[in-house]
mmCIF file of the N, C-alpha and C atoms, coordinates in Angstrom:
data_MODEL
# 
_entry.id   MODEL 
# 
loop_
_atom_site.group_PDB 
_atom_site.id 
_atom_site.type_symbol 
_atom_site.label_atom_id 
_atom_site.label_alt_id 
_atom_site.label_comp_id 
_atom_site.label_asym_id 
_atom_site.label_entity_id 
_atom_site.label_seq_id 
_atom_site.pdbx_PDB_ins_code 
_atom_site.Cartn_x 
_atom_site.Cartn_y 
_atom_site.Cartn_z 
_atom_site.occupancy 
_atom_site.B_iso_or_equiv 
_atom_site.pdbx_formal_charge 
_atom_site.auth_seq_id 
_atom_site.auth_comp_id 
_atom_site.auth_asym_id 
_atom_site.auth_atom_id 
_atom_site.pdbx_PDB_model_num 
ATOM 1   N N  . MET A 1 1  ? -20.214 22.080 -48.616 1.00 0.00 ? 1  MET A N  1 
ATOM 2   C CA . MET A 1 1  ? -20.277 20.865 -49.412 1.00 0.00 ? 1  MET A CA 1 
ATOM 3   C C  . MET A 1 1  ? -21.366 19.960 -48.846 1.00 0.00 ? 1  MET A C  1 
ATOM 4   N N  . GLU A 1 2  ? -22.170 19.399 -49.705 1.00 0.00 ? 2  GLU A N  1 
ATOM 5   C CA . GLU A 1 2  ? -23.240 18.506 -49.273 1.00 0.00 ? 2  GLU A CA 1 
ATOM 6   C C  . GLU A 1 2  ? -22.710 17.093 -49.085 1.00 0.00 ? 2  GLU A C  1 
ATOM 7   N N  . THR A 1 3  ? -23.330 16.378 -48.160 1.00 0.00 ? 3  THR A N  1 
ATOM 8   C CA . THR A 1 3  ? -22.965 14.982 -47.966 1.00 0.00 ? 3  THR A CA 1 
ATOM 9   C C  . THR A 1 3  ? -23.674 14.122 -49.008 1.00 0.00 ? 3  THR A C  1 
ATOM 10  N N  . HIS A 1 4  ? -23.187 12.904 -49.177 1.00 0.00 ? 4  HIS A N  1 
ATOM 11  C CA . HIS A 1 4  ? -23.828 11.972 -50.101 1.00 0.00 ? 4  HIS A CA 1 
ATOM 12  C C  . HIS A 1 4  ? -25.249 11.675 -49.639 1.00 0.00 ? 4  HIS A C  1 
ATOM 13  N N  . ALA A 1 5  ? -25.450 11.541 -48.334 1.00 0.00 ? 5  ALA A N  1 
ATOM 14  C CA . ALA A 1 5  ? -26.785 11.247 -47.800 1.00 0.00 ? 5  ALA A CA 1 
ATOM 15  C C  . ALA A 1 5  ? -27.766 12.372 -48.127 1.00 0.00 ? 5  ALA A C  1 
ATOM 16  N N  . ARG A 1 6  ? -27.329 13.612 -48.032 1.00 0.00 ? 6  ARG A N  1 
ATOM 17  C CA . ARG A 1 6  ? -28.207 14.739 -48.356 1.00 0.00 ? 6  ARG A CA 1 
ATOM 18  C C  . ARG A 1 6  ? -28.567 14.727 -49.840 1.00 0.00 ? 6  ARG A C  1 
ATOM 19  N N  . SER A 1 7  ? -27.589 14.465 -50.701 1.00 0.00 ? 7  SER A N  1 
ATOM 20  C CA . SER A 1 7  ? -27.867 14.395 -52.130 1.00 0.00 ? 7  SER A CA 1 
ATOM 21  C C  . SER A 1 7  ? -28.866 13.287 -52.444 1.00 0.00 ? 7  SER A C  1 
ATOM 22  N N  . ILE A 1 8  ? -28.736 12.154 -51.785 1.00 0.00 ? 8  ILE A N  1 
ATOM 23  C CA . ILE A 1 8  ? -29.674 11.042 -51.994 1.00 0.00 ? 8  ILE A CA 1 
ATOM 24  C C  . ILE A 1 8  ? -31.066 11.425 -51.507 1.00 0.00 ? 8  ILE A C  1 
ATOM 25  N N  . ALA A 1 9  ? -31.165 12.036 -50.336 1.00 0.00 ? 9  ALA A N  1 
ATOM 26  C CA . ALA A 1 9  ? -32.472 12.439 -49.796 1.00 0.00 ? 9  ALA A CA 1 
ATOM 27  C C  . ALA A 1 9  ? -33.158 13.436 -50.722 1.00 0.00 ? 9  ALA A C  1 
ATOM 28  N N  . LYS A 1 10 ? -32.421 14.395 -51.250 1.00 0.00 ? 10 LYS A N  1 
ATOM 29  C CA . LYS A 1 10 ? -32.986 15.368 -52.183 1.00 0.00 ? 10 LYS A CA 1 
ATOM 30  C C  . LYS A 1 10 ? -33.473 14.675 -53.454 1.00 0.00 ? 10 LYS A C  1 
ATOM 31  N N  . ALA A 1 11 ? -32.688 13.735 -53.942 1.00 0.00 ? 11 ALA A N  1 
ATOM 32  C CA . ALA A 1 11 ? -33.063 13.014 -55.157 1.00 0.00 ? 11 ALA A CA 1 
ATOM 33  C C  . ALA A 1 11 ? -34.340 12.207 -54.948 1.00 0.00 ? 11 ALA A C  1 
ATOM 34  N N  . VAL A 1 12 ? -34.439 11.537 -53.815 1.00 0.00 ? 12 VAL A N  1 
ATOM 35  C CA . VAL A 1 12 ? -35.610 10.690 -53.550 1.00 0.00 ? 12 VAL A CA 1 
ATOM 36  C C  . VAL A 1 12 ? -36.876 11.531 -53.426 1.00 0.00 ? 12 VAL A C  1 
ATOM 37  N N  . THR A 1 13 ? -36.825 12.598 -52.657 1.00 0.00 ? 13 THR A N  1 
ATOM 38  C CA . THR A 1 13 ? -38.025 13.418 -52.495 1.00 0.00 ? 13 THR A CA 1 
ATOM 39  C C  . THR A 1 13 ? -38.446 14.080 -53.808 1.00 0.00 ? 13 THR A C  1 
ATOM 40  N N  . TYR A 1 14 ? -37.487 14.501 -54.595 1.00 0.00 ? 14 TYR A N  1 
ATOM 41  C CA . TYR A 1 14 ? -37.802 15.092 -55.894 1.00 0.00 ? 14 TYR A CA 1 
ATOM 42  C C  . TYR A 1 14 ? -38.436 14.049 -56.814 1.00 0.00 ? 14 TYR A C  1 
ATOM 43  N N  . ARG A 1 15 ? -37.914 12.834 -56.769 1.00 0.00 ? 15 ARG A N  1 
ATOM 44  C CA . ARG A 1 15 ? -38.412 11.787 -57.653 1.00 0.00 ? 15 ARG A CA 1 
ATOM 45  C C  . ARG A 1 15 ? -39.802 11.309 -57.262 1.00 0.00 ? 15 ARG A C  1 
ATOM 46  N N  . ILE A 1 16 ? -40.191 11.443 -56.025 1.00 0.00 ? 16 ILE A N  1 
ATOM 47  C CA . ILE A 1 16 ? -41.559 11.069 -55.636 1.00 0.00 ? 16 ILE A CA 1 
ATOM 48  C C  . ILE A 1 16 ? -42.555 11.874 -56.465 1.00 0.00 ? 16 ILE A C  1 
ATOM 49  N N  . PHE A 1 17 ? -42.327 13.168 -56.568 1.00 0.00 ? 17 PHE A N  1 
ATOM 50  C CA . PHE A 1 17 ? -43.209 14.014 -57.368 1.00 0.00 ? 17 PHE A CA 1 
ATOM 51  C C  . PHE A 1 17 ? -43.103 13.682 -58.857 1.00 0.00 ? 17 PHE A C  1 
ATOM 52  N N  . GLY A 1 18 ? -41.897 13.495 -59.338 1.00 0.00 ? 18 GLY A N  1 
ATOM 53  C CA . GLY A 1 18 ? -41.697 13.193 -60.750 1.00 0.00 ? 18 GLY A CA 1 
ATOM 54  C C  . GLY A 1 18 ? -42.301 11.860 -61.152 1.00 0.00 ? 18 GLY A C  1 
ATOM 55  N N  . SER A 1 19 ? -42.133 10.858 -60.311 1.00 0.00 ? 19 SER A N  1 
ATOM 56  C CA . SER A 1 19 ? -42.660 9.531  -60.632 1.00 0.00 ? 19 SER A CA 1 
ATOM 57  C C  . SER A 1 19 ? -44.182 9.493  -60.548 1.00 0.00 ? 19 SER A C  1 
ATOM 58  N N  . ALA A 1 20 ? -44.745 10.247 -59.635 1.00 0.00 ? 20 ALA A N  1 
ATOM 59  C CA . ALA A 1 20 ? -46.209 10.323 -59.554 1.00 0.00 ? 20 ALA A CA 1 
ATOM 60  C C  . ALA A 1 20 ? -46.769 10.924 -60.836 1.00 0.00 ? 20 ALA A C  1 
ATOM 61  N N  . SER A 1 21 ? -46.123 11.950 -61.356 1.00 0.00 ? 21 SER A N  1 
ATOM 62  C CA . SER A 1 21 ? -46.609 12.542 -62.601 1.00 0.00 ? 21 SER A CA 1 
ATOM 63  C C  . SER A 1 21 ? -46.424 11.581 -63.772 1.00 0.00 ? 21 SER A C  1 
ATOM 64  N N  . THR A 1 22 ? -45.314 10.840 -63.792 1.00 0.00 ? 22 THR A N  1 
ATOM 65  C CA . THR A 1 22 ? -45.101 9.841  -64.844 1.00 0.00 ? 22 THR A CA 1 
ATOM 66  C C  . THR A 1 22 ? -46.186 8.773  -64.798 1.00 0.00 ? 22 THR A C  1 
ATOM 67  N N  . ALA A 1 23 ? -46.506 8.282  -63.592 1.00 0.00 ? 23 ALA A N  1 
ATOM 68  C CA . ALA A 1 23 ? -47.540 7.259  -63.443 1.00 0.00 ? 23 ALA A CA 1 
ATOM 69  C C  . ALA A 1 23 ? -48.894 7.776  -63.933 1.00 0.00 ? 23 ALA A C  1 
ATOM 70  N N  . LEU A 1 24 ? -49.214 9.008  -63.609 1.00 0.00 ? 24 LEU A N  1 
ATOM 71  C CA . LEU A 1 24 ? -50.482 9.580  -64.055 1.00 0.00 ? 24 LEU A CA 1 
ATOM 72  C C  . LEU A 1 24 ? -50.546 9.728  -65.578 1.00 0.00 ? 24 LEU A C  1 
ATOM 73  N N  . ILE A 1 25 ? -49.451 10.137 -66.170 1.00 0.00 ? 25 ILE A N  1 
ATOM 74  C CA . ILE A 1 25 ? -49.422 10.299 -67.628 1.00 0.00 ? 25 ILE A CA 1 
ATOM 75  C C  . ILE A 1 25 ? -49.571 8.941  -68.320 1.00 0.00 ? 25 ILE A C  1 
ATOM 76  N N  . VAL A 1 26 ? -48.812 7.932  -67.842 1.00 0.00 ? 26 VAL A N  1 
ATOM 77  C CA . VAL A 1 26 ? -48.906 6.599  -68.447 1.00 0.00 ? 26 VAL A CA 1 
ATOM 78  C C  . VAL A 1 26 ? -50.308 6.035  -68.248 1.00 0.00 ? 26 VAL A C  1 
ATOM 79  N N  . PHE A 1 27 ? -50.877 6.211  -67.069 1.00 0.00 ? 27 PHE A N  1 
ATOM 80  C CA . PHE A 1 27 ? -52.228 5.719  -66.820 1.00 0.00 ? 27 PHE A CA 1 
ATOM 81  C C  . PHE A 1 27 ? -53.251 6.411  -67.720 1.00 0.00 ? 27 PHE A C  1 
ATOM 82  N N  . PHE A 1 28 ? -53.076 7.697  -67.933 1.00 0.00 ? 28 PHE A N  1 
ATOM 83  C CA . PHE A 1 28 ? -53.983 8.452  -68.798 1.00 0.00 ? 28 PHE A CA 1 
ATOM 84  C C  . PHE A 1 28 ? -54.027 7.855  -70.210 1.00 0.00 ? 28 PHE A C  1 
ATOM 85  N N  . PHE A 1 29 ? -52.843 7.466  -70.723 1.00 0.00 ? 29 PHE A N  1 
ATOM 86  C CA . PHE A 1 29 ? -52.780 6.939  -72.078 1.00 0.00 ? 29 PHE A CA 1 
ATOM 87  C C  . PHE A 1 29 ? -53.118 5.454  -72.171 1.00 0.00 ? 29 PHE A C  1 
ATOM 88  N N  . THR A 1 30 ? -52.798 4.673  -71.142 1.00 0.00 ? 30 THR A N  1 
ATOM 89  C CA . THR A 1 30 ? -52.968 3.221  -71.242 1.00 0.00 ? 30 THR A CA 1 
ATOM 90  C C  . THR A 1 30 ? -54.153 2.682  -70.452 1.00 0.00 ? 30 THR A C  1 
ATOM 91  N N  . LYS A 1 31 ? -54.595 3.399  -69.435 1.00 0.00 ? 31 LYS A N  1 
ATOM 92  C CA . LYS A 1 31 ? -55.625 2.923  -68.498 1.00 0.00 ? 31 LYS A CA 1 
ATOM 93  C C  . LYS A 1 31 ? -55.211 1.596  -67.853 1.00 0.00 ? 31 LYS A C  1 
ATOM 94  N N  . ASN A 1 32 ? -53.906 1.382  -67.755 1.00 0.00 ? 32 ASN A N  1 
ATOM 95  C CA . ASN A 1 32 ? -53.347 0.155  -67.199 1.00 0.00 ? 32 ASN A CA 1 
ATOM 96  C C  . ASN A 1 32 ? -52.547 0.505  -65.942 1.00 0.00 ? 32 ASN A C  1 
ATOM 97  N N  . THR A 1 33 ? -53.078 0.110  -64.790 1.00 0.00 ? 33 THR A N  1 
ATOM 98  C CA . THR A 1 33 ? -52.423 0.433  -63.519 1.00 0.00 ? 33 THR A CA 1 
ATOM 99  C C  . THR A 1 33 ? -51.042 -0.195 -63.417 1.00 0.00 ? 33 THR A C  1 
ATOM 100 N N  . GLY A 1 34 ? -50.912 -1.457 -63.837 1.00 0.00 ? 34 GLY A N  1 
ATOM 101 C CA . GLY A 1 34 ? -49.614 -2.137 -63.771 1.00 0.00 ? 34 GLY A CA 1 
ATOM 102 C C  . GLY A 1 34 ? -48.557 -1.454 -64.606 1.00 0.00 ? 34 GLY A C  1 
ATOM 103 N N  . ALA A 1 35 ? -48.931 -1.063 -65.814 1.00 0.00 ? 35 ALA A N  1 
ATOM 104 C CA . ALA A 1 35 ? -47.973 -0.377 -66.686 1.00 0.00 ? 35 ALA A CA 1 
ATOM 105 C C  . ALA A 1 35 ? -47.581 0.976  -66.118 1.00 0.00 ? 35 ALA A C  1 
ATOM 106 N N  . SER A 1 36 ? -48.548 1.695  -65.551 1.00 0.00 ? 36 SER A N  1 
ATOM 107 C CA . SER A 1 36 ? -48.227 3.018  -65.009 1.00 0.00 ? 36 SER A CA 1 
ATOM 108 C C  . SER A 1 36 ? -47.331 2.906  -63.777 1.00 0.00 ? 36 SER A C  1 
ATOM 109 N N  . LEU A 1 37 ? -47.575 1.910  -62.916 1.00 0.00 ? 37 LEU A N  1 
ATOM 110 C CA . LEU A 1 37 ? -46.713 1.729  -61.741 1.00 0.00 ? 37 LEU A CA 1 
ATOM 111 C C  . LEU A 1 37 ? -45.323 1.240  -62.147 1.00 0.00 ? 37 LEU A C  1 
ATOM 112 N N  . GLY A 1 38 ? -45.266 0.360  -63.141 1.00 0.00 ? 38 GLY A N  1 
ATOM 113 C CA . GLY A 1 38 ? -43.963 -0.109 -63.632 1.00 0.00 ? 38 GLY A CA 1 
ATOM 114 C C  . GLY A 1 38 ? -43.148 1.016  -64.244 1.00 0.00 ? 38 GLY A C  1 
ATOM 115 N N  . ALA A 1 39 ? -43.806 1.863  -65.017 1.00 0.00 ? 39 ALA A N  1 
ATOM 116 C CA . ALA A 1 39 ? -43.110 3.007  -65.611 1.00 0.00 ? 39 ALA A CA 1 
ATOM 117 C C  . ALA A 1 39 ? -42.619 3.962  -64.538 1.00 0.00 ? 39 ALA A C  1 
ATOM 118 N N  . ALA A 1 40 ? -43.444 4.184  -63.516 1.00 0.00 ? 40 ALA A N  1 
ATOM 119 C CA . ALA A 1 40 ? -43.043 5.078  -62.423 1.00 0.00 ? 40 ALA A CA 1 
ATOM 120 C C  . ALA A 1 40 ? -41.849 4.511  -61.657 1.00 0.00 ? 40 ALA A C  1 
ATOM 121 N N  . LEU A 1 41 ? -41.839 3.195  -61.430 1.00 0.00 ? 41 LEU A N  1 
ATOM 122 C CA . LEU A 1 41 ? -40.725 2.566  -60.716 1.00 0.00 ? 41 LEU A CA 1 
ATOM 123 C C  . LEU A 1 41 ? -39.431 2.664  -61.525 1.00 0.00 ? 41 LEU A C  1 
ATOM 124 N N  . ALA A 1 42 ? -39.504 2.308  -62.806 1.00 0.00 ? 42 ALA A N  1 
ATOM 125 C CA . ALA A 1 42 ? -38.317 2.398  -63.657 1.00 0.00 ? 42 ALA A CA 1 
ATOM 126 C C  . ALA A 1 42 ? -37.829 3.846  -63.747 1.00 0.00 ? 42 ALA A C  1 
ATOM 127 N N  . ASP A 1 43 ? -38.764 4.767  -63.890 1.00 0.00 ? 43 ASP A N  1 
ATOM 128 C CA . ASP A 1 43 ? -38.440 6.190  -63.945 1.00 0.00 ? 43 ASP A CA 1 
ATOM 129 C C  . ASP A 1 43 ? -37.697 6.622  -62.679 1.00 0.00 ? 43 ASP A C  1 
ATOM 130 N N  . SER A 1 44 ? -38.185 6.195  -61.539 1.00 0.00 ? 44 SER A N  1 
ATOM 131 C CA . SER A 1 44 ? -37.557 6.576  -60.266 1.00 0.00 ? 44 SER A CA 1 
ATOM 132 C C  . SER A 1 44 ? -36.149 6.045  -60.142 1.00 0.00 ? 44 SER A C  1 
ATOM 133 N N  . ILE A 1 45 ? -35.973 4.774  -60.398 1.00 0.00 ? 45 ILE A N  1 
ATOM 134 C CA . ILE A 1 45 ? -34.657 4.152  -60.219 1.00 0.00 ? 45 ILE A CA 1 
ATOM 135 C C  . ILE A 1 45 ? -33.626 4.802  -61.135 1.00 0.00 ? 45 ILE A C  1 
ATOM 136 N N  . ILE A 1 46 ? -33.971 4.970  -62.388 1.00 0.00 ? 46 ILE A N  1 
ATOM 137 C CA . ILE A 1 46 ? -33.027 5.556  -63.345 1.00 0.00 ? 46 ILE A CA 1 
ATOM 138 C C  . ILE A 1 46 ? -32.725 7.008  -63.005 1.00 0.00 ? 46 ILE A C  1 
ATOM 139 N N  . LYS A 1 47 ? -33.740 7.781  -62.719 1.00 0.00 ? 47 LYS A N  1 
ATOM 140 C CA . LYS A 1 47 ? -33.527 9.213  -62.509 1.00 0.00 ? 47 LYS A CA 1 
ATOM 141 C C  . LYS A 1 47 ? -32.925 9.549  -61.151 1.00 0.00 ? 47 LYS A C  1 
ATOM 142 N N  . ILE A 1 48 ? -33.149 8.717  -60.139 1.00 0.00 ? 48 ILE A N  1 
ATOM 143 C CA . ILE A 1 48 ? -32.458 8.943  -58.857 1.00 0.00 ? 48 ILE A CA 1 
ATOM 144 C C  . ILE A 1 48 ? -30.966 8.795  -59.062 1.00 0.00 ? 48 ILE A C  1 
ATOM 145 N N  . GLY A 1 49 ? -30.574 7.754  -59.778 1.00 0.00 ? 49 GLY A N  1 
ATOM 146 C CA . GLY A 1 49 ? -29.149 7.552  -60.049 1.00 0.00 ? 49 GLY A CA 1 
ATOM 147 C C  . GLY A 1 49 ? -28.552 8.694  -60.854 1.00 0.00 ? 49 GLY A C  1 
ATOM 148 N N  . LEU A 1 50 ? -29.262 9.132  -61.877 1.00 0.00 ? 50 LEU A N  1 
ATOM 149 C CA . LEU A 1 50 ? -28.759 10.236 -62.697 1.00 0.00 ? 50 LEU A CA 1 
ATOM 150 C C  . LEU A 1 50 ? -28.678 11.539 -61.906 1.00 0.00 ? 50 LEU A C  1 
ATOM 151 N N  . TYR A 1 51 ? -29.680 11.796 -61.068 1.00 0.00 ? 51 TYR A N  1 
ATOM 152 C CA . TYR A 1 51 ? -29.665 13.016 -60.262 1.00 0.00 ? 51 TYR A CA 1 
ATOM 153 C C  . TYR A 1 51 ? -28.497 13.000 -59.273 1.00 0.00 ? 51 TYR A C  1 
ATOM 154 N N  . PHE A 1 52 ? -28.266 11.851 -58.641 1.00 0.00 ? 52 PHE A N  1 
ATOM 155 C CA . PHE A 1 52 ? -27.163 11.732 -57.696 1.00 0.00 ? 52 PHE A CA 1 
ATOM 156 C C  . PHE A 1 52 ? -25.836 12.015 -58.395 1.00 0.00 ? 52 PHE A C  1 
ATOM 157 N N  . LEU A 1 53 ? -25.622 11.417 -59.560 1.00 0.00 ? 53 LEU A N  1 
ATOM 158 C CA . LEU A 1 53 ? -24.382 11.665 -60.298 1.00 0.00 ? 53 LEU A CA 1 
ATOM 159 C C  . LEU A 1 53 ? -24.262 13.134 -60.703 1.00 0.00 ? 53 LEU A C  1 
ATOM 160 N N  . HIS A 1 54 ? -25.366 13.736 -61.099 1.00 0.00 ? 54 HIS A N  1 
ATOM 161 C CA . HIS A 1 54 ? -25.394 15.149 -61.472 1.00 0.00 ? 54 HIS A CA 1 
ATOM 162 C C  . HIS A 1 54 ? -25.007 16.029 -60.284 1.00 0.00 ? 54 HIS A C  1 
ATOM 163 N N  . GLU A 1 55 ? -25.581 15.756 -59.132 1.00 0.00 ? 55 GLU A N  1 
ATOM 164 C CA . GLU A 1 55 ? -25.261 16.530 -57.921 1.00 0.00 ? 55 GLU A CA 1 
ATOM 165 C C  . GLU A 1 55 ? -23.795 16.404 -57.556 1.00 0.00 ? 55 GLU A C  1 
ATOM 166 N N  . ARG A 1 56 ? -23.260 15.184 -57.613 1.00 0.00 ? 56 ARG A N  1 
ATOM 167 C CA . ARG A 1 56 ? -21.862 14.963 -57.225 1.00 0.00 ? 56 ARG A CA 1 
ATOM 168 C C  . ARG A 1 56 ? -20.921 15.635 -58.226 1.00 0.00 ? 56 ARG A C  1 
ATOM 169 N N  . ALA A 1 57 ? -21.269 15.617 -59.503 1.00 0.00 ? 57 ALA A N  1 
ATOM 170 C CA . ALA A 1 57 ? -20.426 16.257 -60.510 1.00 0.00 ? 57 ALA A CA 1 
ATOM 171 C C  . ALA A 1 57 ? -20.341 17.762 -60.270 1.00 0.00 ? 57 ALA A C  1 
ATOM 172 N N  . TRP A 1 58 ? -21.448 18.372 -59.848 1.00 0.00 ? 58 TRP A N  1 
ATOM 173 C CA . TRP A 1 58 ? -21.456 19.813 -59.600 1.00 0.00 ? 58 TRP A CA 1 
ATOM 174 C C  . TRP A 1 58 ? -20.586 20.212 -58.410 1.00 0.00 ? 58 TRP A C  1 
ATOM 175 N N  . GLU A 1 59 ? -20.211 19.271 -57.568 1.00 0.00 ? 59 GLU A N  1 
ATOM 176 C CA . GLU A 1 59 ? -19.290 19.583 -56.465 1.00 0.00 ? 59 GLU A CA 1 
ATOM 177 C C  . GLU A 1 59 ? -17.913 19.982 -56.998 1.00 0.00 ? 59 GLU A C  1 
ATOM 178 N N  . TYR A 1 60 ? -17.588 19.556 -58.219 1.00 0.00 ? 60 TYR A N  1 
ATOM 179 C CA . TYR A 1 60 ? -16.280 19.841 -58.804 1.00 0.00 ? 60 TYR A CA 1 
ATOM 180 C C  . TYR A 1 60 ? -16.301 21.050 -59.728 1.00 0.00 ? 60 TYR A C  1 
ATOM 181 N N  . ILE A 1 61 ? -17.456 21.679 -59.874 1.00 0.00 ? 61 ILE A N  1 
ATOM 182 C CA . ILE A 1 61 ? -17.589 22.836 -60.756 1.00 0.00 ? 61 ILE A CA 1 
ATOM 183 C C  . ILE A 1 61 ? -17.697 24.095 -59.897 1.00 0.00 ? 61 ILE A C  1 
ATOM 184 N N  . SER A 1 62 ? -16.831 25.052 -60.163 1.00 0.00 ? 62 SER A N  1 
ATOM 185 C CA . SER A 1 62 ? -16.801 26.250 -59.322 1.00 0.00 ? 62 SER A CA 1 
ATOM 186 C C  . SER A 1 62 ? -17.773 27.335 -59.783 1.00 0.00 ? 62 SER A C  1 
ATOM 187 N N  . PHE A 1 63 ? -18.414 27.157 -60.915 1.00 0.00 ? 63 PHE A N  1 
ATOM 188 C CA . PHE A 1 63 ? -19.326 28.159 -61.462 1.00 0.00 ? 63 PHE A CA 1 
ATOM 189 C C  . PHE A 1 63 ? -20.396 28.542 -60.430 1.00 0.00 ? 63 PHE A C  1 
ATOM 190 N N  . GLY A 1 64 ? -20.533 29.846 -60.169 1.00 0.00 ? 64 GLY A N  1 
ATOM 191 C CA . GLY A 1 64 ? -21.571 30.354 -59.288 1.00 0.00 ? 64 GLY A CA 1 
ATOM 192 C C  . GLY A 1 64 ? -21.265 30.284 -57.802 1.00 0.00 ? 64 GLY A C  1 
ATOM 193 N N  . ARG A 1 65 ? -20.107 29.810 -57.454 1.00 0.00 ? 65 ARG A N  1 
ATOM 194 C CA . ARG A 1 65 ? -19.728 29.744 -56.031 1.00 0.00 ? 65 ARG A CA 1 
ATOM 195 C C  . ARG A 1 65 ? -18.935 30.976 -55.660 1.00 0.00 ? 65 ARG A C  1 
ATOM 196 N N  . ARG A 1 66 ? -19.098 31.364 -54.429 1.00 0.00 ? 66 ARG A N  1 
ATOM 197 C CA . ARG A 1 66 ? -18.279 32.446 -53.895 1.00 0.00 ? 66 ARG A CA 1 
ATOM 198 C C  . ARG A 1 66 ? -17.093 31.814 -53.181 1.00 0.00 ? 66 ARG A C  1 
ATOM 199 N N  . PRO A 1 67 ? -15.941 32.409 -53.313 1.00 0.00 ? 67 PRO A N  1 
ATOM 200 C CA . PRO A 1 67 ? -14.773 31.842 -52.628 1.00 0.00 ? 67 PRO A CA 1 
ATOM 201 C C  . PRO A 1 67 ? -14.926 31.961 -51.113 1.00 0.00 ? 67 PRO A C  1 
ATOM 202 N N  . LYS A 1 68 ? -14.419 30.947 -50.421 1.00 0.00 ? 68 LYS A N  1 
ATOM 203 C CA . LYS A 1 68 ? -14.428 31.002 -48.958 1.00 0.00 ? 68 LYS A CA 1 
ATOM 204 C C  . LYS A 1 68 ? -13.406 32.025 -48.501 1.00 0.00 ? 68 LYS A C  1 
ATOM 205 N N  . ILE A 1 69 ? -13.808 32.846 -47.548 1.00 0.00 ? 69 ILE A N  1 
ATOM 206 C CA . ILE A 1 69 ? -12.915 33.863 -47.008 1.00 0.00 ? 69 ILE A CA 1 
ATOM 207 C C  . ILE A 1 69 ? -12.427 33.360 -45.651 1.00 0.00 ? 69 ILE A C  1 
ATOM 208 N N  . HIS A 1 70 ? -11.130 33.147 -45.576 1.00 0.00 ? 70 HIS A N  1 
ATOM 209 C CA . HIS A 1 70 ? -10.536 32.670 -44.325 1.00 0.00 ? 70 HIS A CA 1 
ATOM 210 C C  . HIS A 1 70 ? -9.965  33.866 -43.565 1.00 0.00 ? 70 HIS A C  1 
ATOM 211 N N  . PRO A 1 71 ? -10.194 33.891 -42.263 1.00 0.00 ? 71 PRO A N  1 
ATOM 212 C CA . PRO A 1 71 ? -9.610  34.993 -41.475 1.00 0.00 ? 71 PRO A CA 1 
ATOM 213 C C  . PRO A 1 71 ? -8.083  34.898 -41.489 1.00 0.00 ? 71 PRO A C  1 
ATOM 214 N N  . PRO A 1 72 ? -7.412  36.021 -41.377 1.00 0.00 ? 72 PRO A N  1 
ATOM 215 C CA . PRO A 1 72 ? -5.936  35.964 -41.385 1.00 0.00 ? 72 PRO A CA 1 
ATOM 216 C C  . PRO A 1 72 ? -5.419  35.226 -40.162 1.00 0.00 ? 72 PRO A C  1 
ATOM 217 N N  . GLU A 1 73 ? -4.264  34.617 -40.331 1.00 0.00 ? 73 GLU A N  1 
ATOM 218 C CA . GLU A 1 73 ? -3.622  33.919 -39.225 1.00 0.00 ? 73 GLU A CA 1 
ATOM 219 C C  . GLU A 1 73 ? -3.257  34.922 -38.121 1.00 0.00 ? 73 GLU A C  1 
ATOM 220 N N  . TYR A 1 74 ? -3.367  34.511 -36.881 1.00 0.00 ? 74 TYR A N  1 
ATOM 221 C CA . TYR A 1 74 ? -3.005  35.367 -35.753 1.00 0.00 ? 74 TYR A CA 1 
ATOM 222 C C  . TYR A 1 74 ? -1.500  35.349 -35.582 1.00 0.00 ? 74 TYR A C  1 
ATOM 223 N N  . GLU A 1 75 ? -0.906  36.511 -35.540 1.00 0.00 ? 75 GLU A N  1 
ATOM 224 C CA . GLU A 1 75 ? 0.542   36.593 -35.369 1.00 0.00 ? 75 GLU A CA 1 
ATOM 225 C C  . GLU A 1 75 ? 0.839   37.470 -34.166 1.00 0.00 ? 75 GLU A C  1 
ATOM 226 N N  . ILE A 1 76 ? 1.919   37.120 -33.493 1.00 0.00 ? 76 ILE A N  1 
ATOM 227 C CA . ILE A 1 76 ? 2.341   37.902 -32.327 1.00 0.00 ? 76 ILE A CA 1 
ATOM 228 C C  . ILE A 1 76 ? 3.547   38.727 -32.705 1.00 0.00 ? 76 ILE A C  1 
# 
């Protein structure tokens, strides 16, 4: 099971790449640095939150997981 901190770190690093591409696309169409940075910031904040919720929801879904195998109890 992943910790909340790990899920947040994964979301942030992923969003750096995503937001950079959003900023470049907005800049390409508008040639406005302020608009492209604002769009990238809004994109990051919204999508980090959505990614975090998505990651946490998948903790409750068993699809694709292998069951944990516990060793048998030691008996005398």
